[in-house]
ROTI-883782 format. One record per residue (C-alpha): residue in three letters; x, y, z; residue number from 0. Coordinates in steps of 0.05 Angstrom, whole numbers, plus 32768, in hexadecimal, padded with zeros to 4 digits. Layout:
BEGIN
r, px, py, pz, k
ALA, X, Y, Z, NUM
...
// end
This chain:
BEGIN
r, px, py, pz, k
UNK, 83EC, 7DD5, 82A9, 0
UNK, 83CF, 7DDC, 8263, 1
UNK, 8400, 7DD4, 822A, 2
UNK, 83EA, 7E14, 8208, 3
UNK, 8401, 7DF8, 81C6, 4
UNK, 83E0, 7E0C, 8184, 5
UNK, 83F4, 7DEF, 8141, 6
UNK, 8420, 7E24, 8120, 7
UNK, 8403, 7E19, 80DA, 8
UNK, 83BF, 7E32, 80F2, 9
UNK, 83AC, 7E7B, 80EE, 10
UNK, 837A, 7E9A, 811F, 11
UNK, 8345, 7E93, 80EA, 12
UNK, 8356, 7E49, 80E2, 13
UNK, 8351, 7E40, 812D, 14
UNK, 830C, 7E5F, 812E, 15
UNK, 82F7, 7E31, 80F5, 16
UNK, 8313, 7DF2, 8117, 17
UNK, 82FD, 7E00, 815E, 18
UNK, 82BA, 7DDC, 8167, 19
UNK, 82B3, 7DEA, 81B2, 20
UNK, 82B7, 7E2A, 81DA, 21
UNK, 82F3, 7E12, 8202, 22
UNK, 8324, 7DD9, 81F4, 23
UNK, 8362, 7DCD, 821E, 24
UNK, 8399, 7D98, 821B, 25
UNK, 83B6, 7D80, 825D, 26
UNK, 838B, 7DAE, 8289, 27
UNK, 8394, 7DB9, 82D4, 28
UNK, 8360, 7DD2, 8307, 29
UNK, 836E, 7E1B, 82F4, 30
UNK, 8362, 7E0B, 82AA, 31
UNK, 8320, 7DEA, 82BC, 32
UNK, 8307, 7E29, 82DD, 33
UNK, 8320, 7E55, 82A3, 34
UNK, 82FE, 7E27, 8270, 35
UNK, 82BD, 7E2A, 8297, 36
UNK, 82BF, 7E76, 829B, 37
UNK, 82CD, 7E7B, 8250, 38
UNK, 8297, 7E4B, 823B, 39
UNK, 8261, 7E6B, 8267, 40
UNK, 8271, 7EB3, 8257, 41
UNK, 8230, 7ED7, 824C, 42
UNK, 8206, 7E9B, 8260, 43
UNK, 81D5, 7E9C, 829B, 44
UNK, 81B0, 7E5A, 8298, 45
UNK, 81C4, 7E11, 829E, 46
UNK, 820A, 7E21, 82B6, 47
UNK, 823B, 7DF4, 82DB, 48
UNK, 8256, 7E07, 831F, 49
UNK, 82A1, 7E0D, 832A, 50
UNK, 829D, 7DD9, 8361, 51
UNK, 827B, 7DA7, 8332, 52
UNK, 82AF, 7DB3, 82FC, 53
UNK, 82EA, 7DAB, 832C, 54
UNK, 82CB, 7D6E, 834C, 55
UNK, 82C4, 7D4D, 8308, 56
UNK, 830D, 7D5E, 82F7, 57
UNK, 8326, 7D44, 833A, 58
UNK, 82FF, 7D04, 8330, 59
UNK, 831E, 7CFB, 82EB, 60
UNK, 8365, 7D04, 8307, 61
UNK, 8360, 7CDD, 8347, 62
UNK, 8338, 7CA4, 8329, 63
UNK, 8365, 7C9F, 82EC, 64
UNK, 8326, 7C9F, 82C2, 65
UNK, 8324, 7C9E, 8276, 66
UNK, 82ED, 7CD3, 8272, 67
UNK, 82C0, 7CFB, 829F, 68
UNK, 8283, 7D24, 8289, 69
UNK, 8255, 7D54, 82AD, 70
UNK, 821B, 7D7D, 8294, 71
UNK, 81DF, 7D4F, 8291, 72
UNK, 81A3, 7D73, 8274, 73
UNK, 8162, 7D5E, 8255, 74
UNK, 8138, 7D87, 8226, 75
UNK, 80F2, 7D6E, 822E, 76
UNK, 80CC, 7D59, 81F0, 77
UNK, 8096, 7D8C, 81FD, 78
UNK, 80C8, 7DC5, 81F6, 79
UNK, 80C4, 7DED, 81B5, 80
UNK, 810C, 7E03, 81B4, 81
UNK, 8150, 7DE3, 81C3, 82
UNK, 816F, 7DEA, 8208, 83
UNK, 81B7, 7E02, 8213, 84
UNK, 81E3, 7DEC, 824D, 85
UNK, 822C, 7DE9, 8261, 86
UNK, 824E, 7DA5, 8259, 87
UNK, 8294, 7D92, 826F, 88
UNK, 82BD, 7D55, 825C, 89
UNK, 8303, 7D40, 826E, 90
UNK, 8322, 7D07, 8245, 91
UNK, 8362, 7CDF, 8246, 92
UNK, 8385, 7CD9, 8203, 93
UNK, 83C5, 7CB6, 821A, 94
UNK, 83E9, 7CAD, 825D, 95
UNK, 8408, 7CF2, 8252, 96
UNK, 83D0, 7D17, 822E, 97
UNK, 838C, 7D2C, 8249, 98
UNK, 8359, 7D5C, 822B, 99
UNK, 8322, 7D8A, 8244, 100
UNK, 82E4, 7D9F, 821D, 101
UNK, 82B5, 7DD3, 823A, 102
UNK, 827C, 7DEA, 820F, 103
UNK, 8234, 7E02, 820C, 104
UNK, 820D, 7DC8, 81EE, 105
UNK, 81CB, 7DD0, 81CA, 106
UNK, 8199, 7D99, 81DC, 107
UNK, 815E, 7D8D, 81AE, 108
UNK, 8117, 7D81, 81CA, 109
UNK, 8110, 7D39, 81E1, 110
UNK, 815C, 7D30, 81E8, 111
UNK, 8192, 7D2E, 821D, 112
UNK, 81D6, 7D4F, 821F, 113
UNK, 820F, 7D21, 820C, 114
UNK, 825B, 7D1F, 8212, 115
UNK, 827E, 7D42, 81D8, 116
UNK, 82AB, 7D05, 81D0, 117
UNK, 828F, 7CBF, 81DA, 118
UNK, 82CB, 7C99, 81F6, 119
UNK, 82A5, 7C6A, 8224, 120
UNK, 82BD, 7C54, 8268, 121
UNK, 82FB, 7C31, 824D, 122
UNK, 8314, 7C6C, 8225, 123
UNK, 8336, 7C75, 81E1, 124
UNK, 8359, 7C31, 81DF, 125
UNK, 831C, 7C05, 81E6, 126
UNK, 82E8, 7BE3, 81BA, 127
UNK, 82F1, 7BCF, 8172, 128
UNK, 82F5, 7C14, 8153, 129
UNK, 8327, 7C41, 8177, 130
UNK, 8331, 7C66, 8136, 131
UNK, 82E9, 7C81, 813A, 132
UNK, 82F7, 7C9C, 8180, 133
UNK, 8339, 7CBB, 8167, 134
UNK, 8313, 7CE1, 8132, 135
UNK, 82E6, 7CFF, 8167, 136
UNK, 8322, 7D14, 8191, 137
UNK, 8345, 7D35, 8156, 138
UNK, 8306, 7D5D, 8144, 139
UNK, 830F, 7D81, 8187, 140
UNK, 8359, 7D7D, 8198, 141
UNK, 8381, 7D7A, 8157, 142
UNK, 838F, 7DC6, 8154, 143
UNK, 83B0, 7DC1, 8199, 144
UNK, 83D8, 7D81, 8190, 145
UNK, 8421, 7D80, 8178, 146
UNK, 843B, 7D4D, 8148, 147
UNK, 845C, 7D2A, 8182, 148
UNK, 8419, 7D28, 81A6, 149
UNK, 83F7, 7D0B, 8169, 150
UNK, 842D, 7CD7, 8161, 151
UNK, 8424, 7CC3, 81AA, 152
UNK, 83D9, 7CBB, 81A1, 153
UNK, 83E1, 7C93, 8160, 154
UNK, 8416, 7C66, 817F, 155
UNK, 83EA, 7C59, 81BC, 156
UNK, 83B1, 7C43, 818E, 157
UNK, 83E1, 7C1A, 8163, 158
UNK, 83FA, 7BF4, 819F, 159
UNK, 83B2, 7BE6, 81B5, 160
UNK, 839E, 7BCE, 8170, 161
UNK, 83DB, 7BA1, 8168, 162
UNK, 83DA, 7B84, 81AF, 163
UNK, 838F, 7B80, 81BC, 164
UNK, 8365, 7B85, 817D, 165
UNK, 8392, 7B5C, 814F, 166
UNK, 839B, 7B27, 8185, 167
UNK, 8350, 7B26, 8193, 168
UNK, 8341, 7B23, 8149, 169
UNK, 8370, 7AE8, 8140, 170
UNK, 8350, 7AC5, 817C, 171
UNK, 830B, 7AD2, 815F, 172
UNK, 8320, 7AB8, 811B, 173
UNK, 833E, 7A7A, 813C, 174
UNK, 82FC, 7A6E, 8162, 175
UNK, 82D5, 7A79, 8122, 176
UNK, 8301, 7A49, 80FC, 177
UNK, 82FA, 7A15, 8134, 178
UNK, 82AE, 7A1E, 8132, 179
UNK, 82AD, 7A16, 80E7, 180
UNK, 82D7, 79D6, 80EB, 181
UNK, 82AA, 79BC, 8122, 182
UNK, 826C, 79CC, 80F9, 183
UNK, 828B, 79AD, 80BB, 184
UNK, 829B, 796E, 80E2, 185
UNK, 8254, 796B, 80FE, 186
UNK, 8237, 7975, 80B8, 187
UNK, 8262, 793D, 809B, 188
UNK, 824C, 790F, 80D4, 189
UNK, 8202, 7920, 80CB, 190
UNK, 8206, 791A, 807F, 191
UNK, 8224, 78D4, 8083, 192
UNK, 8259, 78E7, 8051, 193
UNK, 8225, 78F9, 801B, 194
UNK, 8215, 7943, 8017, 195
UNK, 81CC, 7951, 8005, 196
UNK, 81C4, 7975, 7FC3, 197
UNK, 8186, 799D, 7FB0, 198
UNK, 8153, 7970, 7F8F, 199
UNK, 8110, 798A, 7F75, 200
UNK, 80D1, 7960, 7F78, 201
UNK, 80D6, 7952, 7F2E, 202
UNK, 811E, 793A, 7F31, 203
UNK, 810E, 790F, 7F6D, 204
UNK, 80D2, 78F1, 7F47, 205
UNK, 80FD, 78E3, 7F0A, 206
UNK, 8133, 78C2, 7F36, 207
UNK, 80FF, 7896, 7F58, 208
UNK, 80DF, 7882, 7F16, 209
UNK, 8123, 7873, 7EF7, 210
UNK, 8136, 7848, 7F33, 211
UNK, 80F3, 7823, 7F30, 212
UNK, 80F6, 7817, 7EE4, 213
UNK, 813F, 7802, 7EE6, 214
UNK, 8130, 77D3, 7F1F, 215
UNK, 80FE, 77AF, 7EF2, 216
UNK, 8134, 77A6, 7EBD, 217
UNK, 8119, 77DA, 7E8C, 218
UNK, 813F, 7813, 7E6C, 219
UNK, 8104, 783F, 7E5C, 220
UNK, 80BB, 784B, 7E6D, 221
UNK, 8081, 7861, 7E42, 222
UNK, 8058, 789F, 7E53, 223
UNK, 8018, 7876, 7E5B, 224
UNK, 803C, 784A, 7E8E, 225
UNK, 8054, 7887, 7EB5, 226
UNK, 800C, 789E, 7EB9, 227
UNK, 7FF4, 785A, 7ECE, 228
UNK, 802B, 7849, 7F00, 229
UNK, 803C, 788E, 7F1B, 230
UNK, 7FFC, 78B6, 7F12, 231
UNK, 800C, 78EB, 7F47, 232
UNK, 804F, 78FB, 7F28, 233
UNK, 8033, 78F8, 7EE1, 234
UNK, 7FFD, 792A, 7EF4, 235
UNK, 802B, 795B, 7F18, 236
UNK, 8064, 795A, 7EE6, 237
UNK, 803F, 794B, 7EA4, 238
UNK, 805F, 7985, 7E7E, 239
UNK, 80A5, 7970, 7E95, 240
UNK, 809C, 7927, 7E82, 241
UNK, 807E, 7937, 7E3E, 242
UNK, 80BB, 7960, 7E2D, 243
UNK, 80E8, 7923, 7E3C, 244
UNK, 80C2, 78F1, 7E10, 245
UNK, 80E2, 78D1, 7DD4, 246
UNK, 80B1, 78A8, 7DAB, 247
UNK, 8082, 78A7, 7DE6, 248
UNK, 80B5, 788D, 7E18, 249
UNK, 80E9, 78A9, 7E47, 250
UNK, 812A, 7884, 7E55, 251
UNK, 8145, 7874, 7E9A, 252
UNK, 8185, 7899, 7E87, 253
UNK, 815D, 78D8, 7E76, 254
UNK, 8136, 78D3, 7EB7, 255
UNK, 8176, 78D0, 7EDE, 256
UNK, 8190, 790D, 7EB9, 257
UNK, 8154, 7938, 7ECD, 258
UNK, 816C, 797B, 7EE8, 259
UNK, 8153, 79AE, 7F1A, 260
UNK, 8137, 79EB, 7EF7, 261
UNK, 8129, 7A17, 7F33, 262
UNK, 8140, 7A55, 7F58, 263
UNK, 8146, 7A2D, 7F99, 264
UNK, 8186, 7A12, 7FB7, 265
UNK, 8198, 79F7, 7FFB, 266
UNK, 81CA, 7A08, 8031, 267
UNK, 81DC, 79D8, 8069, 268
UNK, 81EC, 79E6, 80B1, 269
UNK, 81E2, 79C7, 80F5, 270
UNK, 81B3, 79D4, 8130, 271
UNK, 81C2, 79C5, 8178, 272
UNK, 8193, 79F6, 8199, 273
UNK, 8151, 79E9, 81BA, 274
UNK, 8112, 79CC, 8199, 275
UNK, 812E, 7988, 8184, 276
UNK, 8108, 7947, 8188, 277
UNK, 8147, 7926, 81A3, 278
UNK, 8183, 7945, 81C5, 279
UNK, 81B5, 793B, 818C, 280
UNK, 81CE, 796A, 8155, 281
UNK, 81A0, 7972, 8119, 282
UNK, 81AB, 7982, 80D0, 283
UNK, 818C, 79C3, 80B7, 284
UNK, 817A, 79C7, 806E, 285
UNK, 816E, 7A10, 805A, 286
UNK, 8149, 7A1A, 8019, 287
UNK, 815F, 7A5C, 7FF9, 288
UNK, 8145, 7A85, 7FBF, 289
UNK, 817A, 7AB9, 7FAF, 290
UNK, 8160, 7ACB, 7F69, 291
UNK, 811C, 7AE1, 7F82, 292
UNK, 813D, 7B16, 7FAF, 293
UNK, 8167, 7B2F, 7F74, 294
UNK, 8128, 7B33, 7F4A, 295
UNK, 8100, 7B56, 7F80, 296
UNK, 8138, 7B88, 7F8D, 297
UNK, 8138, 7B9B, 7F43, 298
UNK, 80EC, 7B9D, 7F42, 299
UNK, 80BA, 7BCF, 7F5D, 300
UNK, 80C2, 7BF6, 7F9E, 301
UNK, 8091, 7BC6, 7FC0, 302
UNK, 80B8, 7B89, 7FA8, 303
UNK, 80F9, 7BA6, 7FC0, 304
UNK, 80DD, 7BBA, 8004, 305
UNK, 80BE, 7B75, 800E, 306
UNK, 8100, 7B54, 7FFE, 307
UNK, 8124, 7B81, 8030, 308
UNK, 80F0, 7B73, 8066, 309
UNK, 80F9, 7B28, 805E, 310
UNK, 8145, 7B2D, 805F, 311
UNK, 8145, 7B5C, 809C, 312
UNK, 8118, 7B2D, 80C3, 313
UNK, 8145, 7AF2, 80B2, 314
UNK, 8182, 7B17, 80CD, 315
UNK, 815E, 7B23, 8110, 316
UNK, 8142, 7ADD, 8115, 317
UNK, 815C, 7AA9, 8147, 318
UNK, 8148, 7A73, 8116, 319
UNK, 817A, 7A4C, 80EB, 320
UNK, 8173, 7A77, 80AC, 321
UNK, 8196, 7AAA, 8081, 322
UNK, 817B, 7AE7, 805E, 323
UNK, 816D, 7ABF, 801F, 324
UNK, 814D, 7A84, 8042, 325
UNK, 8106, 7A75, 802D, 326
UNK, 80FE, 7A3D, 8060, 327
UNK, 8122, 7A05, 8083, 328
UNK, 811D, 79BE, 809B, 329
UNK, 813D, 79A5, 80DB, 330
UNK, 814F, 795C, 80D3, 331
UNK, 815D, 7928, 8109, 332
UNK, 818A, 78F0, 80EF, 333
UNK, 8171, 78B1, 810F, 334
UNK, 81A7, 787C, 8106, 335
UNK, 8182, 7847, 812D, 336
UNK, 8144, 7848, 8100, 337
UNK, 816A, 7863, 80C4, 338
UNK, 813D, 78A0, 80BD, 339
UNK, 8148, 78E7, 80A5, 340
UNK, 8111, 7903, 80D3, 341
UNK, 80F9, 794A, 80C4, 342
UNK, 80EE, 7968, 8109, 343
UNK, 80D8, 79AD, 80F0, 344
UNK, 80C1, 79CF, 80B0, 345
UNK, 80BF, 7A1B, 80B6, 346
UNK, 80C2, 7A5A, 808C, 347
UNK, 80C7, 7AA0, 80AA, 348
UNK, 80CB, 7ABE, 8063, 349
UNK, 808A, 7A9F, 804C, 350
UNK, 8066, 7AB3, 808C, 351
UNK, 807F, 7AFB, 8084, 352
UNK, 806A, 7AFC, 803B, 353
UNK, 8025, 7AE1, 804F, 354
UNK, 801E, 7B19, 8082, 355
UNK, 8031, 7B4E, 804E, 356
UNK, 8001, 7B31, 801B, 357
UNK, 7FC9, 7B4F, 8045, 358
UNK, 7FE7, 7B94, 803E, 359
UNK, 7FCE, 7BB6, 7FFD, 360
UNK, 8013, 7BD6, 7FF3, 361
UNK, 8037, 7B93, 7FF0, 362
UNK, 7FFF, 7B64, 7FDB, 363
UNK, 8017, 7B57, 7F94, 364
UNK, 8061, 7B50, 7FA7, 365
UNK, 8051, 7B22, 7FE2, 366
UNK, 8023, 7AF6, 7FB9, 367
UNK, 8059, 7AF0, 7F84, 368
UNK, 808C, 7ADB, 7FB9, 369
UNK, 805B, 7AA8, 7FD6, 370
UNK, 804C, 7A8C, 7F91, 371
UNK, 8095, 7A86, 7F7B, 372
UNK, 80AB, 7A66, 7FBC, 373
UNK, 806E, 7A3C, 7FCB, 374
UNK, 808F, 79F9, 7FBC, 375
UNK, 80CD, 7A03, 7FE8, 376
UNK, 80B9, 79D0, 801D, 377
UNK, 80A7, 799B, 7FEA, 378
UNK, 80EA, 79A3, 7FC6, 379
UNK, 810D, 79A2, 8009, 380
UNK, 80EC, 7961, 801C, 381
UNK, 80FB, 7945, 7FD7, 382
UNK, 8144, 7955, 7FE6, 383
UNK, 813F, 7931, 8028, 384
UNK, 811C, 78F7, 8005, 385
UNK, 8153, 78F0, 7FD1, 386
UNK, 818B, 78F8, 8004, 387
UNK, 816C, 78C4, 8031, 388
UNK, 816C, 7893, 7FF7, 389
UNK, 81B5, 78A3, 7FE9, 390
UNK, 81CB, 7892, 8030, 391
UNK, 819B, 7856, 8038, 392
UNK, 816B, 787A, 8068, 393
UNK, 8121, 788B, 8064, 394
UNK, 8103, 78D1, 8067, 395
UNK, 80D1, 78DE, 809F, 396
UNK, 80AB, 7917, 80BE, 397
UNK, 807F, 7928, 80FB, 398
UNK, 8037, 7913, 8100, 399
UNK, 8006, 793B, 812A, 400
UNK, 800C, 7906, 815F, 401
UNK, 8058, 790A, 8164, 402
UNK, 8056, 7955, 8165, 403
UNK, 801E, 7961, 8197, 404
UNK, 804B, 7965, 81D4, 405
UNK, 8082, 798D, 81B1, 406
UNK, 807E, 79D7, 81C4, 407
UNK, 80A6, 79EC, 8187, 408
UNK, 8076, 79CB, 8156, 409
UNK, 8043, 79F9, 8135, 410
UNK, 7FFC, 79F9, 814F, 411
UNK, 7FE4, 7A1C, 8110, 412
UNK, 7FB5, 79F2, 80E6, 413
UNK, 7FC8, 7A1A, 80A9, 414
UNK, 8013, 7A0E, 80B2, 415
UNK, 8008, 79C4, 80C2, 416
UNK, 7FDF, 79B9, 8083, 417
UNK, 800C, 79E5, 8057, 418
UNK, 804E, 79C5, 806B, 419
UNK, 8047, 7982, 808E, 420
UNK, 8006, 796D, 806D, 421
UNK, 801C, 797A, 8026, 422
UNK, 805E, 7957, 8030, 423
UNK, 803A, 7919, 804A, 424
UNK, 800A, 791A, 800F, 425
UNK, 803C, 7929, 7FD8, 426
UNK, 806D, 78F4, 7FEE, 427
UNK, 803C, 78BE, 8002, 428
UNK, 8057, 78B5, 8048, 429
UNK, 803B, 7880, 8076, 430
UNK, 802D, 7888, 80C0, 431
UNK, 8054, 7858, 80EB, 432
UNK, 8066, 784F, 8134, 433
UNK, 80B0, 784C, 8146, 434
UNK, 80CE, 7842, 818B, 435
UNK, 80EA, 7881, 81AA, 436
UNK, 80BD, 78B2, 8184, 437
UNK, 8086, 78D6, 81AB, 438
UNK, 8050, 78BC, 817B, 439
UNK, 8046, 78A1, 8136, 440
UNK, 806E, 78C3, 80FF, 441
UNK, 8069, 78C6, 80B3, 442
UNK, 809E, 789D, 808F, 443
UNK, 80AD, 7889, 8047, 444
UNK, 80AC, 783F, 8055, 445
UNK, 80D7, 782C, 8019, 446
UNK, 8107, 7864, 8006, 447
UNK, 811F, 783E, 7FC9, 448
UNK, 80DA, 7838, 7FAB, 449
UNK, 80AF, 786A, 7F85, 450
UNK, 807F, 7870, 7FBF, 451
UNK, 8082, 78BC, 7FBB, 452
UNK, 8064, 78B8, 7F76, 453
UNK, 8028, 788E, 7F83, 454
UNK, 7FE1, 78A4, 7F91, 455
UNK, 7FD8, 787E, 7FD2, 456
UNK, 7FD0, 78B7, 8004, 457
UNK, 7FB7, 7891, 8041, 458
UNK, 7FA5, 78C1, 8079, 459
UNK, 7FD4, 78F5, 805D, 460
UNK, 7FB1, 7930, 807B, 461
UNK, 7FAE, 7914, 80C2, 462
// end
């Protein structure tokens, strides 16, 4: 039988203000169900519930020990001009000793369905990760009719669930996460050979290579005219940078080795063990990020801000190894047998999205600015691989068209191939070689400790 309790501090006016449904009952029996139905449907002639349907739902709730039962399924078709009203009835379980009944006339907007007043789900109040949200829904309807003892019982039930289930599950999840992090850290350390790659721009990599070459010849400095003669490609690309370093027409090896990265890019390392690998072993993923450009775009025009948000949102939904600030990434196979850092993939969702938006007049200027400011990401990424390969005694390498032809994950786009793979081969003077185990010839820096990336010999680089 219904408790019939009403909080003593509430006046009749308060009750009218708090009552959000036509009839609300705590601990109802079959008689209370019929009374609630009569009260809710008083003066209503359409979309009513039968007494048999209401009692059947209540009996199902009791006999099946259910957490919630709801009847009153209506649809207001989208073509309708006005909302539809219908009777809905829900019985809910708050604790082992407390149940509640809501019977109301619900207004359904065109194109919508009726819905339970309280969304407890099949497992009830003490389920899921947010029982507090469900409790708030319960209290909206039942608080005026619950005693302090009832409220304590409900809160204690939730507290037990949180402590015994959620806290335990959270600890287990944290333990799994910690184990995964340790596993990933161990895999990274193994792949990195004890030397963590650090971001290296093309200019810094060029300076490092020149310094190594000059020092190897027993010299402590090199004149600008000799840089132009011996390293014409680097001299042409980085003329302004080199001129700023000259002292009496020369630059010292020490100064070359102190060259710094003046860029908005940085790198983040992770691992990849999913599909689309040239060999079935873990790979190193080098994500190139540009966090400042997103800050700048957010503070810029509406179109800049929207473009930045589009790029970040797509990154969050992507199954690719990237974060919201990732411009692009390299997946690198570490070949211990041939001592190669083999780039198995070069890809950028952000650049492709910006390219698409550059054809939209609304975002054209912002997209072109993004493309311009991030255009060198893949060259700097490979420069980082090049330098890291030197540090661990390996050689950098990358796919040729021949080695990629049978790989489904490799791009078939001529534009992407030329933009990414072709420019890397050209800029770094890679040579095409055949190595056992690879599906075709690949591009390799034959002598990682030389300045080969700086020379003008670009044999077959676009092939």
